C-alpha positions, 0 to 999 in steps of 0.5 A: 654350390660351386659351378665351373664352365669348361669352354672350348671348340672340342672339335673333337674332344680328346683324351686330354680334354677328358682328363681335365673334365674328370679332374674338374669334376672332383673339384666342383659341384657342377661342371658344364662343358660348353661348346663354342659356336663360332660362325667364323670357323668351319668345324669338322663336327657340327655343334650337335655332333660335338655335344653328343661325342662329349656326352658319351665321353663323360657319361659316367660323371654325374655332375658334368653336363654338356651345353653350347654357347654363341658369343662370349664365354663370360656372358654364358657364365653369367647366364649359368651363374657359374663362378669358375672358368676351367682352362687346360694348359698343355705346355708353358707356351699355352700359358701366355695366351691363357693368362691374357684371356683370363685377364680379359675375362676378369675385366669383362666379368670380375666375379669369374675366376679362371682356374688353370689345370695342367694336362697330364704329361701323357696328353701334353702334346695333344690338340684337336687339330693334330688329331684331325690331321692324323685321322684325315691321312688314315693314321691311328688316333686310338691312343688320343681319343675315346673309341667312339670319337675315333669311330666318328673321325673314321666315318668323317674321313671315309 
């Protein structure tokens, strides 16, 4: 059974993330969306909130689960006995950093492969940071995130 992990902050999950997950779910037997717990960052949404928002966004994908992890992704991969790391690429500018990260992950966990999935062109400019900024000023994020995420952002910025 081929298992993949899509790790990230997902603060919040965007339509670009959902696109990557749906495509990965067609390629692998199981996909775990793993929320990074980074004590050095102050996320808008708690880990529990992010996990709930993600689970709602992918509820129709029977082979996708949501989890969280502190520390290194490769350690989480070993724990889950997953073989593949999923990474989304928005633009060429993402590639250099992602390639460097993939090389380091390979060095730390030689059995893990990294698969890059290019984001669909309609989502290529999206980032969670941009979404939060737009929402914080009362701008519309309807086209960029699932409806329940839009509502959660609106509640956060009231």
